[in-house]
N, C-alpha and C positions, 0 to 999 in steps of 0.2 A: 180374803188373804190367807194364804197357807204358809205358816212358818215352818221351814224345813230343817233349820239348824240354828242353834244359838251357841256361839263360841266366844267366850270372853266378852269383849265389847261389841261384837258384831252380831247382827241378825241376818240370816240368809233366808229369803222368802221368795215365793212365786211373785213375779212381776204383775202389775196391774195397769190398767189404762191411765191411771193418775200418775204413773211413773214416766209417761211419754216425754214430757219436757226435760226432766232431769237426765234421762237416758240419752236424749238427743244432745243435750249440753255436754255430756261426757264424750259422746262420739265426736262432736265438733272440736272439743279441746284436744282430743287425740289426733284428729285430722290436722289440726294446726301445728302440732308438734312435728309433723312431717316425717317421722321415722317408721311408723308401724302400719299405716294404711295406704292403700294405693291412690286415693283421691288427694288432690291438692285442695287447699281451703276454698279457692274460688270455684272448684268443681262440685263441692259438697253443698247441695242446695235443698236438702230435705227439710220440709216444713213440719211444724208441730202436728198439724192435722194428719199428715202422711205417717208420722211416727205413731200416732194414736191408732190409725187404721191398721198399720202393720202389727202392732201389739195385739189389737183385737183379733186379727186373723190367727195369730199364733195361739192366743188363749182359747180360741174356738176349735183348734185342732188338737185332738188328744195325743197326737204323735209329735207335737212340737211343744217347746216351753221356753219361757224367759224367766230367769232367776236373777234377783238383785241382792246385793249386800248393802246393809245399812249400818252406819255408826251414829249413835245418838240421834236417830230419826232421819239422817241424811243418807241418800243413796250415794254410795262411793264407787260402785262397780256393778257390772252385769255381764251375764253370759246368756247366749241364746242357742237353741238347737232348732234347726230348720230341716225338715225331712225332705226326702227326694221322692215324693209320692206321685209325681206326674207320670211315672212309668212303673208298672207292677214289678218288673224285674229289679227295680231299685228302691222299692218301698221299704226295705229293711235297713236303709242307710239314711244318713243325714249329716249335716256339718254344723260345726259350732263356730261362734265368734265371741270373743271376750274383750271387754274394755274396762279399765280401772283408772280412776283419776290419778294423775301423776303423783301427787303428794301422798297417796295411799299405797303405792306399789312397794313391794318388798316386805309387806307385813303379813303375808299369808292369805290375803283375800282371794287371790287367783286360785290358790290351792283349795280353799273352802268352796268357792263357786264350782270348780271343776269336780270336786268330790260329790257335791250334791247333785250336779247334773248327771254324773256317771251312775249314781245310785238311782236316779229317776229313770235313766235309759235302761238299766238292768231290770227294772220292774216293768218296763213297757214290753208287752208281749211281741210287738212288731219290730222293735229296734234291735238290730244285731251288730251294727257297725257305726261308730262315731268317727267322723273325719274332720280334718282341719287343714288350713294352709297358713303358713307363717313365713315372714321374711327371714332369709338365712342370716341376717344381721341381728335378729331379735334373740340373742343368746339366752337371756333370762327366761323368756317364754319357752324356748326349745328345751331348756333344762327342766323346767316344770313339767312339760308334756312328757318327756322321757321318764321322769320320776313317777308320773302317774300311769305309766304303762303304754304310752303311745309309741308307735314304731314308724320310722320314716319309710314310706312306700314309693316315693318318687320325688323328683326334683325338676322343676322347670328352670333351666339354665338361662341366666340373663333376662328373666321375665319382666323385671321392672328397671326402668332407666331413670336415674336421678339426675345425673349431669352428663356432659358429653361422653365421658369415659368411665362413668360409675354405674355399674349394674348390680342388681341384687337378685339372687335366685329365690324362687318360691318353693318352699319345702312342703310336700304333702305328707301328712301323718294320719294314722288311724289307730283305733283300739277296738277290738271285738268285745262286745259285752254279752 
């Protein structure tokens, strides 16, 4: 385990296989909220062994990482960077995803996770561009990303359909590191 940052009551560290169940639980809870991820709860069927395998693959790849935030020994959020290495012309890029337990949002955890991840990316000799996609209705996340230097590079109009006449755009953002 590599501790990357200690800030007040939080520890930010590299994720490990043993975090599989709690990271999956956080992901399930965010899916159930229905506001921030594309899957409906009944569509999200990832099993703990699949999460462990996914984390293992990330940890084995020097150009990918998973970072978790802990409070009092409990994982309360995580961020992942997955590279786009299947093509040489895209090997300098990758995308992030970040999930934080509902009752821990608005406390600076997302900012800490993002700062640590960006520091990791800047030190990685291969990574030059960090990308993400966010629902246009996720104003808190968009605000954080902009504060951290991310720039909107595109928008997929009406990409997600929630109800008969309710659509949400997918905003694509990036930061060069």
